[in-house]
N, C-alpha and C positions, 0 to 999 in steps of 0.2 A: 195170389202169391202166398206161398207158405211162409211161416215165421222163420224157418231155417234159411230159405232163399233170401228173405229180406235182411236177416242178420248178416248173411254172407256178403250180400251186395254192399251194405253199409260199412261192413268191416273192411272190405277191399277199398272203398272210396276213402275211408279214414286213413288207411295206410298210405295211399297215394297223396292225399292232402298233407298228411303228417310229414312225409318225405320231402314234399315241396317246401314246407316251413323249415325243416332242418337244413336242406341243401341251398335254398334260395329264399331266406326269410324276408328280404326286402320286397321281392316280387310277389310271393304268396301272401305275405302279410298285408299287402296293399289292398287285397280284396276285403279285408276286415276293417282296417283302420285308416286307409288312405295311403297314397305313395309317400307323402312327406313324413308322416309319423313312422311308417314302416322302414324308411331309409336310415333312421337313426340307429347307430350301433347298440345303444342301450336297449332299444326296443327289440332289436334282433335277438338279444339274449332270451327274452321272454317268448319270442316267436319260435325259436329253436326248442325251448323247453316244452312249449305247447305241442309242437310237432312231434317231439319224442314221445310225449304222453299219448298222442293219437296213434303213433306207430305201435306202441306197446299194447294199447287196447285192441287195435285191429288185429295184430298178429296173434295175440292171446285168444281172441274170439275165433279167428280162423282156424287155429290149431285145434281148439276144443270142438268146433263144429265139424271139422274134417274127421276127427276121431269119434264123432258121435257121442261125445261126453256132454250130455245135455245140462247136467247140473253145473259143471265147470263153465260151459258156454254161457249159461244163464248169468253167472256171476260177472263174467267179462262184459257181456252186453249190458247188463244193468249198471255196471260201473261206468261204461261209456255213456249211458243215458244220464247218469248223475253228472258226469263231467259236462255233457252238452247242456243240461239244464243250468249248470253254473255259468256256462258261456252266455246263455240268454240273460241271466241276471246281471252279469258283468257288463254286457252291452247296454242293457237298460240303465245301469248305474252311470255309464259314461255317455249316454245318448246326446247330451248337449255338446259333446266334443267330437262326435263322429259325423261325417257327412251323411245326410239323410238317406241317400240311395244305398250307401254301404250299410248303414244301420238296418234298413229294411231287409237287405240281403241276409245279413247276419241273423236277424231275428227269425226270418222265415226258415233259413237253413238249419239253424241250431234248434229251433222248435220242432221242425220236422224230424231231425235226428233224435231228439229227445223222445218224441212220441213213438216213432217207429221202433227204436231200440227198446223202449219200455214195453211196448206191445209184444214184440218178438221175444223178449226175455221171458215175459210172463207166459207166453204160449209155447215156448220150446219144450 
């Protein structure tokens, strides 16, 4: 798989997941923090903010990739990698308060996103 293909695929999935968090924070957030925590209105504020962040990173990367603006795409994808790395650290910091299966999912997914985005950004 080429770096551009990987970056494009991850950007599309980021937009989809981000829109899910913005439009249905309780449902989409449950995959990260559990249903009970995700149902709280206060938590949904942060879920929507996280979702908006993902939509912006994804759309920015897709736009730059489509225009073959490699340097601009590299910045968007590297920014996304940094955000995903922060998600890993945040999950680890809260690990005692997250259900084990969800913690494992978040750690695997966010670590994969971090690694693939960092690799593709460097290789673009």
